[in-house]
N, C-alpha and C positions, 0 to 999 in steps of 0.2 A: 427435468434439470433446474436447479437452482438457480435462483435471478440473483443481480448485484445485491438488491435490498437483503434478501435472505443470507448472503453471505458476509453483509454488514453486522446483522444483528446477531448472527453465529458468532462471528468474531469477537463482538461486543460483550455477549455472554459468556462467552470462554475466558474473558479477562475479570469476570465478575463484575463490568461496569452495567449501572443503569442508564437509561436515555439521557436523564439530565446530566449525568456526568461526561458522557461522551459529546454531547451537545455543546455543554460549557468549555470543553477542551478545544473542540471545533470552532467555536464561535458563530454557533448557527442556534435557532431555537429549537426546543424540544420539538415544535410541531414540523421543522422540515426535517430533523431526523426521524422523525415518525413516517414522514410522506417518504422520503428514503427507502427504508425498511420495510413499507407497506408495498412498495412500487407503485404508489400514486405519482411519485417523482421517479422514472424510470430510472436515471441514473445521474448521481451528482456529476457536476462540471468535471472536467480532466484534473484541473489545480485541487479541486475539493478530494477527488479520488486518491492524490497520490498522498494528500494530507491525513484521509483516513489511514490508507497503508500504514503510513508511518506511525500514526496514534496508535493503530491496533496491530502494529507489529506483523505485517503482512506485506506479501508481495504484490505490489498495485496490479499485476497480470492475473494474479488469483481472485483479487475483487473483481476485476472486468470478466474474467472468462471463465473463472473456477477451476482453470489449469495450475496446478503448482509448477513452479520453476523447475528446472533441472537443480538435482542436488549436486553439491561440491564433492570433489574425490578426496579433499583433505580439510582438516579443521582451519588451516590456512586460508585456504580458498571459501570455506563457508564463511569465516570472518570476514573478509574481504567483501564477497557478495552481500551479506548482511549489512554491512556498514553504507557500502555504496547504493544499495535499493534505498536507504532512507534519507540519501541525499537530494536536494533540490534538481530538477531535471535539468536546467540550465548548467548545474555543476557538475552533474553525471555527464553530460555532453562535451564539456570542458577536458574531463579527466581521460575520457575515451578519445578525444582529440591527442592529447599529450600520449598516451600509452601507445597509441597507433603510430606515434612519430619516431618512438624509440627503437634503437636497432635491436636486433634479435640477440638471444643469449649464446654467447660461444660456447 
């Protein structure tokens, strides 16, 4: 089974980025990124994982587990889920609270 570090490396390479480019974008050293990818550091901190997911255009769940999120059934849902996944976790929670408080469509 593919590890977190392998998924980070594969996503980085699929974007055509080198270690230096992603490390700079993340605000970490090349050595830290190498340790994540090699598994020397088993997994980045949660805040770093969410930032990695945004930078790599991947779902945080995929980075952590390797499981792809459910697919949207329409283009509108796909766009909504894509943008939602890129938000800061606290903002996502606020949006979920707001949405859950709305009355259902009649």
